[in-house]
N, C-alpha and C positions, 0 to 999 in steps of 0.2 A: 173283684175283691182285691184289697191291698195286701201284699205279702212283704215281710221283712226281706230286705235285700242283703244277701250274703256275699262278701268279697272272698272268693275262693282262694285267693293268693295268701290270705292270712290263716288258712287251715292247712293241716298236714295230712296227706293221703296215708291211710293205714291199711287199706284193703282194696282188692279189685277182683270182680267176678265176671261172668259172662255178660251180665247186663248193666254193670255200672261200677262205681267206685265209692269208697267211704272215707270220711275225713274226721279228724279231731281238732280241737282248739284248746289251748291252755286256759283260756278264759271261761270255757264251758266244759268242765271235767266230767259232767254227767251226761253229756250229749254226744251223739254220733250223727254226722251229716251224711246222708245217703243221696247220691246223685246218679240217676240213670244215664246210660249212653244215649246219644241221639239215635233215632227220633223219639225214644220213649221217655224223654224228659219234658214233654208237653204238659200243660196244666191238667188236662182231663185224665191222662194216664197216671200221673203222679197222684192225683186226688183219688182215683179208683183204687190204687194200691194202698194208699193210706187208710181209706175207709174200710177196705177188706181186712187189713191188719187189725184195725180197731175192733171190727166185728169178731174176728178170731179171738182176740184178747177177751172180749166180753163173753165169749162162749166158755171161758175158763181154760183155754188151751195155753200152755206156757209159751209166751212170745214177748219180745221187748215192748214196752209201752210206747205209744206213738204220741208225738207232740205236734209242733206246727209244720205246715208247709212253708217253704221259703222260696224266694226268687234267687237263682244262681245264674248269673250272666243272662243269656237269652232263654234259659229254661227254668225248671223248677226242681226243688229237692225236698227232702223230708228230714226233720230232726227227730231222732228216736233215742230211746234210752240206751245208754252204753252199757254193755255187759262186761264187767271188769274181768280182765284176764281171759277173755273168751277165745276159744279155738273151735273151728269147724271139725267135724269128724274126718273130712278129707285132709285137712292140715295135720291133724293128729297122726293119721296114717302115713302122711308124707314124712313127718319128723321121725316116726318110729314104725316102720313097716311091720314089725312083729305084732303090732296091735290091730292089724287089719281085721282079723277074725273077731276080736273083742268089739271093735267099733261096729262091725256088720251086725253082730248080735244086738248091740244097743239100738241101732237103727230099726232092726226088726221088732224089738220089744216096744219101742216108743211108736213105731208105725202101727203095730197092732192095737195099741191104746187109742191112737188117733182114729183108726178105722173102726173102732167100736163106738165112736161118739156120733150122736145125731146132729146133723147140720141145720143151720137156719136156711131152709129152702126158699124162704121169701126173699132173702137177700142174695144168696149165692146161687150161681147158675148150675144147671144140670150138665154134668160131663157128657152124658149120653147125647143131649141136645147139641152140645158143642161139637161132638164127634160127627154127628150127621151134617151139621152146617159146614164143618171143616172138609168133610169128604166131598161135598158138592162144590165148595169154594176152591179146592186144590186143583188148579188147572194143570199141574204137572203129573197128576195121577192118571194112569191108563184106564180106559173105560171098563175093561174086564176086572181090573183090580178094584175099581170104584164100586162096582156092583157086588162083588164078593164082600167088601168091607161093609157096605151099607146093609146087606142082608144079615151080617153078623151083628152089627150094632143094634139093629131092630129086634134081635133075639135076646139082647141083654135086659135083664129085669131092672126096673127103676128102683133106686135105693136112695135113702136119705143120709147115707154115711158121709162123714166128713172126709174130704180129699184135699191134700196139700196142693196138688196141681203141678208142682215142681219138686217132686219127692226125690231127693238124692242126698248124699252124704255132705254136700257143701251147704245145705240148708238146715242142718241141725248143728247147733253150736253148744259148747259146754263152757260154763263160767269157771272162774278160778276156784270157786267152792263146790264145783261138781254138779251144778244145776243145768238141766237141758233146756234149750229154747228153740222153737221153730222160727225161721226167718224167711224173708222173701215170699210173702203170702198173697201176692197180687193175682195169682191164678187159682186161689182156693175155690173149691166147688163141692158138689155132692154127686154120689153115684157109686158104682161098684168099686171096691178097693183095687180091683185089677187095673183100673185106669192109672192109678198111681204106680202100680207095679210095672205096667207096660212102659210108662215113662222111665222108670228106673232101669228097666231092661235096655232101653235105648241108650241110656248113659253108660252102662257097664259093658254091654255086648255089641253095640253098634257104633256109637260115637267114640268109643274108646280107641278105635283104630286111628283116629285123627290126632295129630300133634297138638292142635288147638285145644281139644278136649282134655288131653293129658296135662296140658299147662294149666287149664282152669281148675282141674281137680287135684293137681299136684301129685298125680299117680300115673304109673305106666299102664299100658294096655293089660299086661299080665296081672298087675295088682288090682285093676278095676274088675277084671274077670274073677279073680280070687275073692274079691269083696262080694260079688254077686252070689257066688257059690255058698259062701258062709252065710250071707243074708237069707238066701232062699231056704237053706236048711233050718235056720232059726225061726223064720217067719212061718214055715209050714210045720215044723217039728218033725220033719222026715229027712232021712239021709238021701232017699231017692227023690231028687228034685226034677226029674225029667218031665213029668206031667205039668208041674207048676211052671217050669221054664217054657214049655210048649204053649201054655195058655198066655203067659206073659208075652211071648213072641207074637201071638195073635192080636193082642192089644197094642203092641208096639207101633205098627204103622198107623193106627188111629191117632196116636200121639203126634206123629209127624203132620197129620192133617189138622189137628186141633191147633198145633203150633202155627200153622199157616194163617189162621185168623187172629190169634192172639199176638203174634209177632210175624207179620207178612214176610213170606219167603222172597229174598231178593232174586231177581232174574238170573243172576250169575250162579245161584245155587239150586235152581229148579231141576236141572238135569241130574244133579247129584241126589236130590231128594227123590226124584222119580225112580232112580235106580235102587235106592235104599228101600223105598216102599214096595217096589215090585219084588225085590229079592225076599222080603219078609212075607209078603202074601204068597209067593211061590213056595216058600218053605213051610209055612205054618197054617195055610188055609187048604 
């Protein structure tokens, strides 16, 4: 298939996340160019992400409209609707830390809405199935940990609930007129909402110790943990979040295994992930 060729030197970078960069062009004021970091800028990956986002849009979930795939250098990108004056919840918290609790409550409220929706199970994968595949494929996981996680996943009920797949404060943006939009939907799936919560637990309680994560989310470790506490209270409606946090911790190592098949773990990081998974299994299983 022929794609429009984009000269990236004529576009201005306006954003950067863990997976890629975004650009704008004065000649296309309504478009945002999204380009993944290598190796996730290949044609198949970008097409899958675009198709997933389009299906999410068709479900009636608020997300920017998708337009064309384009060629960018040796890789591919996506042209998407630009959301005027948008800010992610993480950026809002970075600019004004006094709003952490407010933004955590907003993520919880919109997360509950998302987790009340029925997914298109013909198109989107089962998170439970991905977890089982990830557990088997993660060669950095110790055998004892693998067996414990597999037994736990097999006990999880199959659900048709919508899951974001990369549920965190950086993937919910607010427009200048106050409208929320979910972004980065390539890992959208269906299953128990706790898969999303386990992923978010990893963000706030595990990855938050690393400077790279703090830079991505524009928040300190303390701020990310505060965000989790406020989120958990709002999501559950309870001040006592100990049981919810413990269950999230049980789902958390599954997320590391799922990640290993969606975004293969580099050899240099396998020892790190092995330690993270083992510590979570030891604490929560």
